[in-house]
C-alpha positions in Angstrom: -220.2 65.1 -75.2 -219.3 64.9 -78.9 -221.1 62.5 -81.2 -219.7 61.3 -84.6 -222.0 59.8 -87.2 -219.8 57.0 -88.7 -222.4 55.7 -90.9 -222.8 58.9 -92.9 -219.0 59.3 -93.3 -218.7 55.7 -94.5 -221.3 56.5 -97.1 -219.5 59.6 -98.1 -216.3 57.7 -98.5 -217.9 55.1 -100.7 -219.6 57.6 -102.8 -216.4 59.3 -104.0 -215.8 56.4 -106.5 -212.0 56.7 -106.2 -209.8 53.6 -107.2 -206.3 53.6 -105.7 -206.0 57.3 -105.9 -207.2 57.5 -109.8 -210.4 59.3 -110.5 -213.2 57.0 -111.7 -213.8 59.1 -114.9 -210.3 58.5 -116.3 -209.9 54.7 -115.6 -212.0 53.4 -118.5 -210.4 55.3 -121.5 -206.9 54.4 -120.4 -207.6 50.7 -120.5 -209.2 51.1 -124.0 -206.1 53.0 -125.3 -203.8 50.2 -124.0 -205.9 47.5 -125.7 -205.9 49.4 -129.0 -202.1 49.9 -128.9 -201.5 46.2 -128.1 -204.0 45.2 -130.9 -202.4 47.5 -133.4 -198.9 45.9 -132.5 -200.3 42.4 -132.9 -202.0 43.3 -136.2 -198.8 44.9 -137.5 -196.7 41.9 -136.5 -199.2 39.6 -138.2 -199.2 41.7 -141.4 -195.4 41.9 -141.4 -195.2 38.1 -140.8 -197.6 37.4 -143.7 -195.7 39.7 -146.0 -192.4 38.1 -145.1 -193.8 34.7 -145.6 -195.2 35.6 -149.1 -191.9 37.2 -150.2 -189.9 34.3 -148.8 -192.1 31.9 -150.8 -191.7 34.0 -154.0 -187.9 34.1 -153.5 -187.8 30.3 -153.0 -189.9 29.8 -156.2 -187.6 32.1 -158.1 -184.5 30.3 -156.8 -186.0 27.0 -157.8 -186.8 28.3 -161.2 -183.3 29.6 -161.7 -181.9 26.2 -160.6 -184.1 24.4 -163.1 -183.0 26.8 -165.9 -179.4 26.4 -165.0 -179.7 22.6 -165.1 -181.6 22.8 -168.4 -178.8 25.1 -169.8 -176.1 22.6 -168.7 -178.1 19.8 -170.4 -178.4 21.8 -173.6 -174.7 22.7 -173.5 -173.8 19.0 -173.5 -176.2 18.4 -176.4 -174.8 21.3 -178.3 -171.3 20.0 -177.8 -172.3 16.5 -178.9 -173.9 18.0 -182.0 -170.8 20.1 -182.8 -168.6 17.0 -182.3 -170.8 15.0 -184.6 -170.8 17.8 -187.2 -167.0 17.8 -187.2 -166.9 14.1 -187.5 -169.4 14.2 -190.4 -167.3 16.9 -192.1 -164.1 15.0 -191.8 -165.8 11.9 -193.1 -167.3 13.8 -196.0 -163.9 15.2 -196.9 -162.5 11.6 -196.9 -165.3 10.4 -199.1 -164.8 13.2 -201.5 -161.2 12.5 -201.7 -161.8 8.8 -202.3 -164.3 9.6 -205.0 -161.9 12.0 -206.6 -159.1 9.4 -206.5 -161.5 6.9 -208.1 -162.5 9.3 -210.8 -158.8 10.1 -211.5 -158.1 6.4 -211.7 -161.1 5.8 -214.0 -160.0 8.5 -216.4 -156.9 6.9 -217.8 -158.4 3.5 -217.7 -161.5 4.6 -219.6 -159.3 6.5 -222.1 -157.1 3.4 -222.7 -160.2 1.2 -223.1 -161.7 3.5 -225.8 -158.4 3.8 -227.6 -158.1 0.0 -227.5 -161.6 -0.4 -229.0 -160.8 2.1 -231.8 -157.5 0.3 -232.7 -158.1 -1.7 -235.8 -156.2 -4.8 -237.0 -152.6 -4.4 -238.2 -152.1 -1.3 -236.0 -150.5 -1.0 -232.6 -149.2 1.5 -230.2 -145.6 2.1 -229.1 -146.2 5.1 -226.8 -149.1 7.1 -225.6 -148.8 10.4 -223.5 -151.6 12.5 -221.9 -151.1 16.2 -221.1 -154.2 17.9 -220.0 -156.8 17.1 -222.6 -154.3 16.3 -225.3 -153.3 12.7 -226.3 -150.2 12.0 -228.3 -149.8 8.5 -229.8 -146.7 7.0 -231.4 -147.3 3.7 -233.1 -146.8 1.4 -236.1 -148.9 -0.3 -238.6 -148.5 -2.9 -241.3 -149.9 -0.6 -244.0 -151.2 2.9 -244.4 -154.7 1.9 -244.9 -154.9 0.3 -241.4 -153.4 3.5 -239.9 -156.1 5.5 -241.8 -158.8 3.3 -240.3 -157.4 4.0 -236.9 -157.6 7.8 -237.6 -161.2 7.4 -238.7 -162.2 5.4 -235.7 -160.7 8.1 -233.4 -162.5 10.8 -235.4 -165.9 9.0 -235.0 -165.5 8.2 -231.3 -167.7 10.6 -229.1 -164.9 11.0 -226.6 -162.3 12.3 -229.1 -161.9 15.2 -231.4 -160.7 14.9 -234.9 -157.1 13.7 -234.8 -154.1 15.4 -236.3 -152.0 12.7 -238.1 -148.3 13.3 -238.7 -146.2 11.8 -241.4 -146.6 8.1 -242.0 -143.1 6.8 -242.7 -141.7 3.4 -243.4 -139.6 2.2 -240.5 -138.9 -1.4 -241.6 -138.7 -2.9 -245.1 -138.9 -6.5 -243.9 -141.4 -7.0 -242.6 -142.9 -3.9 -244.1 -143.9 -1.6 -241.2 -144.9 2.0 -241.1 -144.6 4.4 -238.2 -147.0 7.2 -237.4 -147.6 10.0 -234.8 -151.2 11.1 -234.0 -152.4 13.9 -231.7 -156.0 14.6 -230.6 -158.2 16.1 -227.8 -160.5 14.1 -225.7 -163.4 14.6 -223.2 -165.5 12.4 -221.0 -168.7 14.0 -222.3 -170.4 14.2 -225.7 -168.8 16.3 -228.3 -169.9 20.0 -228.5 -169.9 22.5 -231.4 -166.6 23.5 -232.9 -166.5 26.9 -231.2 -166.7 25.3 -227.7 -164.9 22.1 -228.4 -161.6 23.2 -227.0 -163.1 24.7 -223.8 -165.3 21.6 -223.1 -162.3 19.3 -223.7 -160.0 21.3 -221.4 -162.7 21.6 -218.6 -163.3 17.9 -218.4 -159.6 16.7 -218.5 -158.8 17.8 -214.9 -158.5 14.1 -213.7 -155.8 13.2 -216.1 -153.8 16.5 -216.2 -150.1 16.0 -216.5 -150.4 12.1 -216.7 -148.2 10.3 -219.0 -148.4 6.6 -219.9 -146.4 4.4 -222.3 -147.9 1.2 -223.8 -147.1 -1.2 -226.4 -149.5 -3.6 -228.1 -149.0 -6.4 -230.6 -150.7 -5.9 -234.0 -154.1 -7.3 -234.3 -154.3 -10.0 -237.0 
C-alpha cells in the first residue's frame, strides 16, 4: 500500500511564495516603478499646466496693456487734431487782425497828414491840391500875400512830422483880389525828426502806409 503525505506537500506549496506565476522577489519593485512613472507624469502635467496658466495670464495682461495704449493713442490723436485745427483758426484770425490793423494804419496815415497840414496852415492861405508820393508831399495853393505864404512855410519847417520844405516861385495869379500862387514840396514822417544824414532814410522807411497815395483838396482862406 502506498501512503501520500498531503499535509507536507500542502506546506511545500504554500512555502514557494509564488503569485499568479510571478516570483515573489520581483512583484514589489514593479509596483514602485509604475507608481513613480505615474507620479512623474502627473507632476509633469501639473508643471506644464501651471506654466501655461502663467504664460496665458501674462499674454492677457500684455494684450490688455496694448488695448489701453491704443485707446490712449486714439484719444491723443483726437486732441492733437483739435489743437492743430485750433492753431489754424488762430493763425487765420491773426492774419485777419493784422490785415485790419494794417488797413487802419494806412487810413490813419493820410488823415493824420491832412490834420497836421491843416494845423500848420495860417490865415490868408489855402490849398488847391495836395499829392503824396512815398514820403514826399507836394502842395499847390494860394495866398492873399507873400508873408502869409512864408508863415506857412515856417510852420511846416517847425512841425516835427515834416522836413524843411522846398518853396517854388510865388507868383501873382489874380490882381483883383490880389492873390498869389505857390508850390511847395517837403518830406514827412510819423516819427520825430532825425539827424540830417539819416533824415531821408527815416522819412522813406516810415511812409509805407501812404506810398503812391494822391489826394486833392481845396480850402477857403482863413480870415
